[in-house]
N, C-alpha and C positions, 0 to 999 in steps of 0.2 A: 951347660945345656939345661935350660929350665924344664920342669915337668909339672903336670897336674895330676891330682888323685881323682880318678873317676871310678864308677862302679865296677869297671873291668880291671882296675889296678892303675899303676902309674903309667901315664903316657908322656913321653918326652917329645920335645920339639926344639927347633932352632929358631931364634928370632934375630932379625936383621933390619936396620933402618927404622924410619919413623913415618907417620902419616896414616892414610887410610889402610886398614888391614888387608893383606893379601895372603890367603891361606893356600898352601901347596899340599896336594894330596896324591901320594904315590900309588903305584900299581901293586899287584900281587904276583910274585914277591917283589920286594923293593924296600927302600927306606928314603928318608928325607934327603940323603946325599945324592940321590938320583938327579936332583935339580941344581947341583952345585955350579954348573956351567952358566946358569942364567940368574942365580940369586944376586950376585954383585950388581948387575945392571938393574934388576927389579927393585932392589933395596935402596936405590938412590932416590926413589920417589914414593915408596910404599913401606909400610911396616910388614915385612915378610915373616910369616910363621909357617915353617915347614915341619910337619909332624911325622912321627913314626907310628904307623898303625900298630896296635897291640900284636906282639909276637915278632915284630921286625925292628931293626935298628936297636935303640936303647930302651924301647918300651917292653913292658913285661908281657909274657905269654898269657892268653886267656886261660881261665881255669879248665875249660873243656875244649881244647882246640879242635878236636875231632868233630864237634857238633856246631861249629861256627858257620853262620850263613851270611849272605850279602847284607841283610838288614842290620846285622851286628855292627858293621862299620858305619852305617848311617847313624845309628844311635850313639856310637862313640863320637862322631862328628858333632852331633847335637849337644852332647854333654860337654865336649871340649869348648864349644862356642859359649855355652852358658856359664861354665866355670870361669872363663876369662872375661865374661861380660863384654864381649866384643860388640862394637857398633856394626851396622851393615857392612859387609866385607866383600871383596873380590875373591874368587876361587879359581885355581888352576888345578884340574883333576885329570889324572891319567888312568885310563882303563877302569879298575875298581874304584879309584879315587874320583874319576869322572862320573861314575854311576852315583856315588854318594852325593856329589855336588849337584847333579841334575835333580835328584830326588828332593834335596833340600830346596832348590829353587822352585820346584813344582808345588811343594807342600807348605813352605814357609818363605815366600818371596820377600817378606819384610827383613829377612836376615841377609839378603843377597843383593849387592849392588850390580854385579855382573859376573860372568864366569867364562873361562876358557876350558872347553872339554877336549882333551887330547886323546883320541882313539877311545872314547868312553865305552864301557860295557853297558849292555841293556838294550841295544838296538839291533841285535842279531836275530834274524828271522829263524826260529828253530826248524831244523830239518834233520834227516837221518845222520848226516855227517857231523853237524855241530853237536848234536846230543851225544853221539858216541865218542867224539873227541873229548868232550868235557868229562864224560864218564871215565875214559882212559886216563886223563890227567888227574882225576880224582881217585885213582887207584894206585896200588903198589907197582903197576906196570908203566907209570907215567914217565915221560921224558924228564930228565933231571933239570933243575932250574938252569944250570949252565947250558945244557944242550938246547933247551927251549929259548933262552935269551939269545943264544948264538944264532938262532934262526930269525928272530924278530928284530934284533938290533942290526940294521943294515950298514951303518957307518961306524968306523972305529975312531974314537976320540979318547982323550984322557978319561972323560966321564964314563963312556961306555965300557972302556977296559976295566975301570974300577967296579962298574956294575957287574961285569962278568966275573971278576974276582970274588965279589961278595956272593954271587950266585953259586960259585963252586965251593964256597967255604961255609960261612955262617948260615946262609939260606938253605944249604943242603943238609943241615943238622936234623936229626930225627924229629924233634918237637916242631921245628919250622916246616918240615915236610908234611907232618900231620895236619898242620894248619893250612898249608898250601892245598893239600888234597881236599880238605873240607870246603874251602872257598870254590875250588873248581866244581865240586858237586853242586854247590849252590847256584852256579851259573845256569843250570838247566831248570831251576825252579821258577815259579811265577814271580817271586820276590825280586828277581833280577831284571824282569822285563819292564822297560820304561816307555814302551811305544805308545801306550794309552795315556799315561799321566803326563807325558812330555808336552801334550797340547796345553797344559796349564802353565808352562814356562813362558813368562812374559818379560823377564829381565834380559838385558843385553847379553847375548851369547855368541861366542866365537867357537866354531867347530874346526878343529885341526886334525886331519887324518893323514896317514902316510900312504903314498901311492904304492909303496912296496911292502906294506904291512901284511904279512900272511895271516895274522890273527884277527884283526878287525880292519879289513881293507876299506879304503876310501871308495872304491867302486861299488861296494855292496852296502856295508854297514853305514858308511858315511852318507850315502844317498838316503838311506832310511832315516837317519838322524835328522838330516836337513828337511825331509818331508814332515817329520813329526814335530819339529820346532820351526815353523814357517818363517819366523822373524830372525832366525839365526843366520850369521854369516858363515859360509862354508869355504874352507881352503884345503886343498890337497897339496902336501909338501913332498919333495923327493927324498923320502926316508922310510923307515920302518915304523915301529910302535911307539917310539919315544923321541919325538922331534926336538924337545928341549935339550936332550943329551946328544943326539946324533947331528943335528944341524942347528946349533944354538943361535947363530947369527940370523938365519932365516926365521926361526921361531920368534926371536925378539923383534924382528922387522914387522911381523904381523901382530904380535901381542901388545907391544908398547903403544902403538897408535890406537888400538882398540881400547885399552885401559884408559888412555888419556881422554878419548872421546866419551867414554862411559862415565868418566869422573866429572865432566863439564856440567 
């Protein structure tokens, strides 16, 4: 498993296949293995790079995990792309990863050929419930990673069972919980809000939301995202928060034609 040395420390990633780069960005918590059900198919046509965000998978923990915010991961992504000197790439980002990919497309479209945003963060209209839930998840009273993932992963597959296992073990360790809490606290800050800058996104964009996602639902956040990125294609799938792991065949049936058309 290769790694790159960034200002935050070593960031590990998996690389598969050849061709146009396709960067996979996981959620909080999570790691690059969350995409393992779709990587074999995607790597037949693309150079797939699935990274572990700092503090997850094989990547080192940030020096001050309790103070990490959403923009931290965006900067990690920018450094990662610069260190590998990647040409314009495709991106698939889930939740926190979708937020980073969308911000990159809005601010540096020359780096992005196209992107698939899977239940991306940043399109939730703040209200009393959302603010207080994020505050709860950012505190010692939060739902454990396992209990929370058990709510938002609606289909049991080999991949989601492995995700739940990691949520109950490595992602539940004290340093990772400190990082997890900090990220949740960051979700209520202006840095997380993409609704205004999303109008700058002009690259081909596919929005994939789960109809049964209790965290970032298609019926609410999905509609907001589609309104903020008028040129985006919007699809609601019969799943929860991670379509690539829950319904990989349906995911690939939407994503592969989109990538092929965007490559033309």
